[in-house]
C-alpha positions as CSV (number, residue, x, y, z in Angstrom):
1,X,101.7,113.3,70.0
2,X,102.4,110.5,67.6
3,X,103.4,107.2,69.1
4,X,105.4,104.5,67.3
5,X,103.4,101.3,66.8
6,X,104.4,97.8,66.0
7,X,103.8,96.9,62.3
8,X,100.2,95.9,61.6
9,X,101.1,92.4,60.5
10,X,103.2,91.6,63.6
11,X,102.0,89.3,66.4
12,X,102.9,92.1,68.9
13,X,100.2,94.3,67.3
14,X,97.6,91.7,68.2
15,X,98.3,92.0,71.9
16,X,96.7,95.4,72.4
17,X,93.9,97.5,71.1
18,X,95.0,100.8,69.5
19,X,91.7,102.3,70.7
20,X,92.9,101.9,74.3
21,X,96.1,103.8,73.5
22,X,94.1,106.6,71.9
23,X,91.7,106.7,74.8
24,X,94.5,107.1,77.3
25,X,96.4,109.8,75.3
26,X,93.2,111.8,74.9
27,X,92.2,111.5,78.5
28,X,89.1,109.4,78.0
29,X,90.6,106.5,79.9
30,X,93.0,106.9,82.9
31,X,96.6,105.8,82.5
32,X,97.6,102.5,84.2
33,X,100.8,102.3,86.2
34,X,103.0,99.2,86.6
35,X,101.5,98.7,90.0
36,X,97.9,98.9,88.6
37,X,98.9,96.5,85.8
38,X,100.3,94.0,88.3
39,X,97.0,94.1,90.4
40,X,94.9,93.7,87.3
41,X,97.1,90.8,86.1
42,X,96.9,89.1,89.5
43,X,93.1,89.3,89.3
44,X,93.1,88.0,85.8
45,X,95.3,85.0,86.6
46,X,92.9,84.2,89.6
47,X,89.8,84.3,87.4
48,X,91.0,83.0,84.0
49,X,92.6,79.6,83.8
50,X,95.2,78.6,81.2
51,X,96.7,82.0,80.4
52,X,100.4,82.6,80.7
53,X,100.8,86.4,80.3
54,X,98.7,89.5,80.7
55,X,99.4,92.5,78.5
56,X,98.9,96.1,79.5
57,X,99.7,99.6,78.3
58,X,101.3,101.5,81.1
59,X,102.6,105.0,81.8
60,X,106.0,104.9,83.5
61,X,107.3,107.4,86.0
62,X,109.7,108.8,83.4
63,X,106.6,109.7,81.2
64,X,107.3,106.8,78.7
65,X,104.3,104.8,77.4
66,X,105.0,101.1,77.2
67,X,103.4,97.8,76.3
68,X,104.3,95.3,79.0
69,X,103.5,91.7,79.6
70,X,103.2,90.3,83.2
71,X,103.6,86.7,84.2
72,X,101.9,84.7,86.9
73,X,104.6,85.5,89.5
74,X,104.5,89.3,88.7
75,X,107.5,89.6,86.5
76,X,107.2,92.4,84.0
77,X,108.7,92.4,80.4
78,X,108.7,95.6,78.4
79,X,107.5,94.4,75.0
80,X,107.2,97.8,73.2
81,X,108.0,101.4,73.9
82,X,105.4,103.8,72.3
83,X,107.4,106.9,73.3
84,X,106.7,109.8,75.6
85,X,103.1,110.4,76.8
86,X,103.2,114.1,75.9
């Protein structure tokens, strides 16, 4: 399935690696849920000083693949919707 991507020159495109998206869609890498992303963000904030957001590609319960950013208090912002996982 083809997913829509941010334009290659946009700042949003710099927040994720397309290889991660490909690995998830081909089954080489497991999908991350919002809950998984929050746990990973919490660990990142605890170990890396000076960052303000953590970015993750997640699979939502409605089968949508999204790029989200998570803040230090756990707030989630949907930055981009790639489309359905299948």
